[in-house]
N, C-alpha and C positions, 0 to 999 in steps of 0.2 A: 505491500500501501504504502509507503513511503516514495518507490517513484514516482509517484504519479499523483500525494496528496500534500498539499505543502505544508502540514498542520505537524509539531510533531507530536509522540505519544502520549507525553504530560497536557500537551492541549488538549487531546482528544479528550483524556479523563478529565478535566477539569469542565469539559462543555458538558460533556455524560453524569457527569457530578448534579453539576446546576441545573440539571434538565431532571435529576433522577431517570434517569436510564441505565441499563449494566453496560448494554454493546447499542456499539453503530444498527444492530439486525434494529434496536428495540426503534434506533433512532427512523428509519423507514420503512416501518411494518404498517404502518397505514397505506400503500402506495399497495396491491394488487401482483398478486409473484407473476401476471401472467405478462404483465408490464415491465419485469423485472430483471436484469440483464443476468443471464445462467453465466456462473463460471467468471473468470477475470480476463482482462483486455488483455490479445493477441500484441502485445506489443511489447518488441525487448529492447528493455534499457540501454544497452549496446548499440544499438543502432550510430548513427554519426548525423548531422542536422542534415545532412548531401542526402542523406540518403532515407530517409523519415520524407523529405521535402518528392524525393523521387516516390516512394511509395504511394505518398498522396495523391501525387499528380498522375497520379499512372489510374489512382481510385475515381479521379475526378474526372479522367479523359472518358470514363466509359458512359455517364451522363449524355445525357441526346436531349440539348436541350432546341428552343425553336429558334429557326432560321432563315434564311433562304434557301432554296432548292438546291442550289451551287453548292451551300455548306457540306462538307466533310460530315458526317453522323448527324445532321441535323435534322429535325422534324418540320416539315412546312406544316405551320401551325394557321391550322382549320379551329381554334378552340379559342374562348373566349369565359364569358362569367364577372367578369369583373377586372377581370387579370387582360391586357391588349398588346397586339406586338403593330406597334407604328413605327414610322418613320419617324428619327429624328436630326431634323436639319444640323449641318457642323455647325454654322451657327450658334444654334443651338446649345449644343454641347460645349461650344469655345466658351462663350460668354459663361454661362452656368456655373464652368471649373475656373474660373479666377476665383484665385487666392484670396481678392476681398470679401468672395462671399461664403467658399469654403471651408475657412479659416474664424468667419465673423464667429464674438457670442453676444450671447443675453442684447440686447440692444437698451440697458437699459441709460448707459451718456447720451443724451443724443445727440451733444454738441462729437460725437466724436463717430457715432452709428449712424449718421444722416443720409449715405447711402442705401446702406440695407433698408433705415423706414422708408425711404423714397420710395424705391425696388416694392417691399413689402405692402401701397399707399395704390401701389401701379395696379398690381396683382391686387387686391380689393375691391379699386374701378373696374376693372376686366370683369373678375367677378361676377357683381355684382348686374353689368353689362346683358353678361349669358345667362343671366338667371330670371330679371327682370326683377330683381330686390333693389330697394336702399343701403347697405348697410353689409357692408362682408363681415367677417370675422380673419384676423393674419391666416389663417388656416389651422386644422389640427392634427391628428394624427394619423386617418385614415380614415375612407365611407363607413366602414362600418361604428369608427365612434364619434364622427358626425353625426351619423343618424341615432344614436344611444343620448348624444346632447338635442337634437331635437324632438323628441319624447320627453326630456327633462324641462326642455325650456319651456312647452307647452303645459307642462303637471303644472310646473311652479306660476306660470304666467292665472293658467283659468282654478288653481287651486284642488284640480282632480287626480285620481288615479289609474281612469280608466283608459287606453291606447286601442285601437284597432288596426295590427299589420296586416296589411297583403301579404294576401301567398304568394304574388308574386316579385316578393322583395327577395333578394337575395338569402338563399339556405345558411350562407356563412354570417352574413351581416341579422340574419333571423336572428342565429346561434348565440350573436355578441348580445344582442338584446334582452334576449332570454337573459345570459349572464348578468352584465350591469344593469340593466331596470327588472330583474322579475322580482328582486328582494325590497321596491316598495315604490312599485307598479303592477297593477292587472293587466295583464295582457292577456288581448283574444285579438284572432288569426280569422282577418275574411279572405276566403274561398275563390278560387278562379273559374270563372264559363270560358268556355271558348276560347284561351288566355288570357282575360280582360280580368281585375276585379268584382265581385258580388259584392255590395256591402249589405248587412241586415237591413232588414227593417227600422228597428227599431235598437237607436246607435248608445242606448243608454247611460247617456250624458259622459259622452269620451273627453276627457282630452284633448287628444288629438288621431287623426289618420293619417294612416302613414301609407304611402305607395312608391314606386319608383317606376320612372319614364324615359325610357321604356323601360318595359319589369324581366325579369330572370328571364321568361321564355322569349325576349325583344317584342314583347307585342307595346303597340302605344296605349297606354292606360286613354280612356277621361278623365282630365283633370281636372277640367272645369265641371263636370259634374260632384264628383268627392269634393271640390271646393266648399260646393254646393249644400250638400250635407251635410258638410262638418260644419260651415257655420249655421245654418236652421239649428245645429244638435246645443251650439253655445263652443265649439271643439277650434282648434286650428288645426289647419293640414301641409306637413311637413310631408314634400315631393320628394325623390331623389331627383333628378338631375343628372344628365349623359353630358361631361362639354364636348364632346363632340356631336352631337345630336343635335346640342346646340345651334350648330351653323344653321339647320333646316328647322327646325320647330320653335313655333312659339317659346317664348321664355316661361315656365312655370311660375311665375310669378306675376304674368299677364293673365296667366287664364286661371286666379284664384289660390296660388298660395299662398301660405303664410310662411316658411319654413321651407328654403330649397336643400341640400347637400346633396354629398358625392364624393366620388372618387374620381382626384384629378391624375392618376396614375398616367390618362393615355396622350396627355399631355408633356413631354419632354422626358417623361422619366421610364426606362426599360423595367423587361417585365422583371427582373433580375432577385430571381429564384420564391419575388412575394413581396418584395421589399427594400427598402421603408415605403414606403407611398405618401399620402398628401389628402388631410379631408377636404373636402369646400360646405364652409356652409357661410349662409345670407338671412337675415332676415327684413321683413316689414318695418317702416322707421318706427313707428309708438303702436304699440308701450312697451315693445322686448329690449329694448336696443341698454337702456339706463343700467334693468335693474339683471337681465337675465342671459345677456347674451353671452356662451361663453369664450372663452380661452381673451387671443392678444388683440386690440383692435390699436389699432395705428390712426395717427389724426393729424390734420396741417393745418396750418396755425402760423405765429409769426412771432420771431425772436426778439430782443430787446430793442434791437434797429429798425423794424418792420419791416426787415428778411423771412421771406417763405421758407417757414421750418416743420420740421415733423418730428412726433412727438408717438410715446404709445399715450394712450388716453383713458380714462376710464377706468383704469384699474381697479376701481372701489368693485367691483362685477365679479373681482376674481375671489379663486378659493382661499388665497396667501392673506389678501385683505378680508376678507366675512368672514373665514373659518367654517363654522358649521350653518351658518344663515346663509353660504353662497349656495347654489341652484349646479353647479357644475364645479370639478374637484382640476381642472383642466386649467393649468396658468400659463403654458406654453404655447407651442405653435415647430409646424415639419417649417423653416425659415427658406432651406435650399430648396427644397422641394419647389417649395411654395415659389421661391422666386423663379426656378426652373421654367412652371407651368407659367408666369406670367409673358418670360421670354417666348416660350412656344404662342402661345396668343399674341404677344406685340408684332414678333416676326410673319405667323399668317395672317391679322389683321382680317377682318370682318369678311370679304369674299374667300381668304382662305380659306378660312374657318370655314363656310360650307360649300367651298371646292371638294374640301376635304369630307366631309356628312356626307356628298352625294356621291361620290369614286368608293367611298365604302360601300352605300346603299344601293349602287349599280352593280359592282362584283355581287353583293350579296343573294340582290335578284335574281340572276343569271346561273349565283349557283344553285338556288330555291329550286327554278325554274329545271333543272339539269337532273335534278339528284331528285323531284318529283319524279321524272318521266321513266327514272329505275324502277322495277316491276316489285312489286309489297312495300317502296316510299310511300307514304303518306304522310300531309299534314299535323302536323298536335294541336294546331291551334291556326284558324282562317283569319282573323283579324289582323290590322294593318302591321306589318313591321319593321326597321328599318335597315341594322345593319348586322341583326342578329336572329337566326330564327331557328323550330322546334322541329323535329322529325321523326316520325315512327319508325321504324325499321322490322323486316320478316326475320329476324334472328334477335338472339339477344345483345344490347346494346355492350356491352361488354365487352363482348367475345368480335363486335365489327370493329370497336376502336383497337384491338388488338393487333386485330388483320390490317387496318391502316398505320397502325407503329413498324408493323414490316413492313411496309411500303415502305412507308419513307413519310409517312403524315399525322400529328400530332392530329385528331381526326374529329376533334369534338369532347364536348362533357356529356359523362353520361346522367339522364333527369328522371330514371327509372326508383333510384330509392327515394329522394326528397320530393319528386312526384305520380305515385303508381297509378294514380289514377290515367295519366298518361300511355300506358305500357312500356314497351320499351321503345324510348327517345333519347335522343338525344340532339344538344344545340347547337348550332352551327355556327362559327362566327365567322365574314368576311373584312375585311380592314384594307387597308389602298395598298400595304405589303402584297398582298395576291394579283399576280401576276391573272391573264386570260390564261397560257400554259399551266400553271397552275394548278386552277383550277379545273380546266379539262384533264389535268394526269387525277388530281383529286377525284370528281366523278367517274372517273374510270374507275381507280381503285375502289371506291365504294360499294358501285355494282357490281366489282367479284367479292368482296366482304361480306354481300347480303346475297350473294347465291346461293 
């Protein structure tokens, strides 16, 4: 054990004595045996650093990450479901990688951090424009934490504990909501019909309705209708907004949403094996900003000489100030990735964002039409979609994905476990990174996989 643990035997014994335990086995007794490591670590402590690095490199080389069809050992990606492969312009990488951003620290001293603060202010401004909201914060951890904070804000603003969550919200996000909101909010789930959320006739005085637009099946939701239902019940509508889809869809704020949440990874951030990503969060102006908006907020003002200046503002809302009186324990943000998102949005501009969304949508339409011509493949929902869609397969979805991987494709996401009512089904995603040749080869492989 001493080869891998930087604590002496006497230190470990002191810790166990303080905890009233007899051994390290007692320390881990609450962990199910099925998930514990059986036996020791197969590491030779006599190996040199170079040998260890070679071994780790060989293990890493067994990965088959998403990548272009020309990449050796890579899988051409048709999967999405919350994390997407998009082109990242070289200019975005170069600017976001500057040391002024990469090594910057918490901008509590505005006289030393005007550049970062301005970049975050621009991020907030652009986020408000694509969501149709009045105020955005300086980002949250990821899309899941943003959804949680949206429900927290609604509960604090309404004084209610019941929230309705659409089954079209991504399963991973719903799991985080159950974990973080479950102890203090009552969470009920609204089912899907033909891919769209069906809200109950009696909402029973909720604090919020939460939906995603587009949802996990790629379907475009009736945001305006959900907003009317929520407001009639005295609740807030929290809408998950896709930053790429915003290029062609009306902003959720214009459709009646009170809070916009989402995942900013599609703009400037690579897949990176799951993170770190960035949570988008924006609200209508009144009355949520002063008391309940979570996280950091950058404001614009003037210095003592009348020059434009940027500062962290309204920090009295934050957990480290209000303590138990706060509606959120978030008092930080994802500065670097938020700045990257801002750079990518500025690089695209409104027309570029629209062209990006249209390229994704056109590729998805071409792919969907081609897949539905395959014998036995059916749509899992007929409601309108954008650049993700679900199809039923005549063979088990897991087997289809395995065969597609053998053919060099990350073929999609299996939906069968989370949505058993769909039967054997896959979620397929098409972004601007996929060429027509990629799609045609994928369709050919798909046809063989379901035969």
